[in-house]
C-alpha positions in Angstrom: -4.5 -9.2 -19.8 -7.7 -10.7 -18.4 -7.4 -13.7 -20.7 -3.7 -14.2 -19.9 -4.4 -14.1 -16.1 -7.3 -16.5 -16.3 -5.6 -18.9 -18.8 -8.4 -18.6 -21.4 -8.0 -18.0 -25.1 -9.8 -14.9 -26.4 -12.4 -15.2 -29.1 -12.7 -11.9 -30.9 -13.8 -10.5 -34.2 -13.9 -7.1 -35.7 -16.6 -5.1 -37.6 -16.0 -2.1 -39.8 -17.7 1.2 -39.3 -19.6 0.8 -42.5 -20.9 -2.7 -41.4 -21.9 -1.3 -38.0 -23.9 1.5 -39.7 -25.7 -1.1 -41.8 -26.5 -3.2 -38.8 -27.6 0.0 -37.0 -30.5 0.3 -39.5 -32.0 -2.7 -37.7 -30.4 -2.8 -34.2 -30.7 0.5 -32.2 -27.8 -0.5 -29.9 -25.5 -0.9 -32.9 -26.6 2.4 -34.3 -25.5 4.1 -31.0 -22.1 2.4 -31.0 -21.0 4.0 -34.3 -20.3 7.3 -32.6 -18.2 5.6 -30.0 -16.1 3.5 -32.4 -13.3 6.1 -32.3 -12.4 4.8 -28.9 -11.3 1.5 -30.4 -9.5 2.8 -33.5 -6.4 4.2 -31.8 -4.6 3.3 -28.6 -6.4 4.6 -25.5 -3.7 6.2 -23.4 -4.3 6.7 -19.7 -1.9 9.0 -17.9 -2.0 9.7 -14.1 0.7 12.3 -13.4 -1.8 15.1 -12.8 -3.8 12.9 -10.4 -0.5 11.9 -8.6 0.5 15.6 -8.3 -2.9 16.7 -7.0 -3.6 13.9 -4.5 -0.2 12.3 -3.8 -1.4 8.8 -4.8 -0.1 6.7 -7.6 -2.2 4.6 -10.0 -2.1 0.8 -9.7 -0.4 -0.8 -12.7 -2.9 -2.5 -14.9 -1.3 -6.0 -14.6 -1.4 -5.8 -10.8 -5.1 -4.5 -10.9 -6.1 -7.4 -13.2 -4.3 -10.0 -11.0 -5.8 -8.7 -7.8 -9.3 -8.3 -9.2 -9.4 -11.8 -10.6 -8.0 -13.2 -7.3 -10.8 -11.4 -5.4 -13.5 -12.8 -7.7 -12.1 -16.3 -7.4 -12.2 -16.0 -3.6 -15.6 -14.5 -3.5 -17.6 -16.3 -6.2 -20.6 -18.2 -5.0 -20.5 -22.0 -5.1 -23.6 -23.3 -6.8 
């Protein structure tokens, strides 16, 4: 969504858990990431109905939040 809104092409690659474990032998940060990889292996579902019932507010749709956040950064970035 961020790339689409900014008009940039994403440059991504993937690494397997096994490879991350191997890299973790030499890079402490990579070693710590292995236990968090489950977050990226299945869709991460965010659901706000309990919050809405409890507080009467609704969550901002992701597309709107991305659009408004990028617009804010563009208006507030420092000119160098």
